[in-house]
Phi, psi and omega in degrees: 000123181268091185296333176295339176262316186292317184301312175300324179295314175300315181296312182305319172293309182296331183262345175271335184308316180297335178288343183248003179285149182279066171286164181288331180229134184295340181231037179291139175235161174301319175299318175299328185268002177280344180289137186297329182284343179260355186301306179296332177292334185257001181292122185266159175283157183291332180292321178295314184296320180294316182302312182292324179286326173299317183303313185269325181282351173279345185303319181299349182254337191244340179303124184284058176195124185286331173292318178299319180295318181295318176293322177298323179301314184291317185295319179296333177278318182300305171260086202300127175291331179294316181284326188274316191250339187255313181286321184307137176293338174238115176269119186243161174293322181296322180286328176291318177293325182297317181300314182290332177294315177299319178292320175303317181291331175293322178290319172305314182296317180300324183267012176066029183254176186285139171278118188267124179271352174260115179301328183294328180290328184258351189244305193295332182285353175263002182261130181297136179294311187259148176286329175300317180297321181292322180294321175298310182298316182302310182290332176287324178299316180295322179297317178295319175300320185287325175304333183260000170290159183310145179286080188080135184301330182258011175241096181247137177306140180303332182291346176279346189288333183280339188251350185220153174290145181230156173240126177269105183239161174278161176298319180293323178296315181294321181289322172302321179293319171300320177295317175296318172301321177299317175297323176295324190277322181275356181303137182307316180224096180286341170078010182293318176300314177303318178297321180291311177303322184291324185275347178071037176234169179286151184305322185307321183289320183293318180295321179293329175292321174295316184301317183289324177297317181297322180299312177294327178291326178297316181297316179294324185292324184289325178299330178274347186289161182282144189291356178297341184268012179309315183284354179252013179289153178216179180253133173242104184281160176297323182293318181290315177305312184297322186286319177296314181299315176303316172308310175305314176294324176298312178296318179300317182285334167298319178301313182298316187294320176300322180294320184278344182305143179289162180288159179290124182271357183097341177278135179301145176287329181202201184248350177290141182227148176246104190302333183280352185255129181285129179291141182229089185274009184274134183295325185284341173286320177293320184293325179290314184296317182293320177288325180294315176295317177302313181299322179292319182290312182301316181296324178297316179290318190282324189252341187230041183290344176289349174294345175283352176300320181232145184295318182301319180290327176287328177292323179288325174298316179292324181293325178294322180292320177298317180296332178294324183273320180238073179297332184272338187240002182282125184284166170306155181306316181296319177294320183293323179292319175301321182292318182298329182296342173301330179290341187252336177282126180288152176304139182296134180289148178295144177298144178296143175273120181265120176295130174097003173252000000 
């Protein structure tokens, strides 16, 4: 993983997303919402809270770098997403951004970079100015995430077999499991957040319990399956299933977030700019594009969950969604894949210096 390329893209998406979330006030902070007269105005709906918690608590499973995933798991526990984003009675943009700023600084500390005491220095410069740029970065981010998922749900590297429980299942059983999981994911109210709040645990723990149950259910279903599928069997490790299941949940909640996003006020979201994207300050353009992308992502999860059986099929499904939103600028599939590979190719080492030449 070339973190020099992948890192800025990841931070731009993670730090811009609170700016398009439907908070009651575009600049709400914890201090502003402490006033009694402002408390009711800043109370958020549960669907907004659930969507943002899925977006951030999924990171330990989806970041396309195993060392980064391990670090993210520690950071999300250290600066608890449960305490900052899930438990507070009022979820605000200021509080969400400050949590992301602290996580960013922990990453800087791990990399021996400067710890910024001023949030604006580490945060605002990574926020896209235009909503078009955010959508472009979001689609590229999803493409990078998909590239790092297991190479087909049924094709798991052998090294995982010794460390994790695996299920030997047929393609048909795996497809049926994906379809059932998609139905659970797209349900209007899965009550997972309610369950997490009732039990006093982070949402990720509740989701992981449902993911593990779905994996066990898939294995039990295959035990009862007819043996004629024997030649079509493959291995589904718990790790592979968990990452694919989280990806489906993540994409569905991104679709919900885009539907709930407020219209464009004309003000820039931040200071970062993408030169190749034409600024579109009109609210109706932003509304049309975000709804088109939301509909495409939702239809992908609800109607084509079997595409997650193979990486190529999942990448093509995402490319179709991108072509729906940006039909004039969307590159061909092969070109889009080659661009994404830059995130995985490490920088070329400098040629050695030969003494005497």
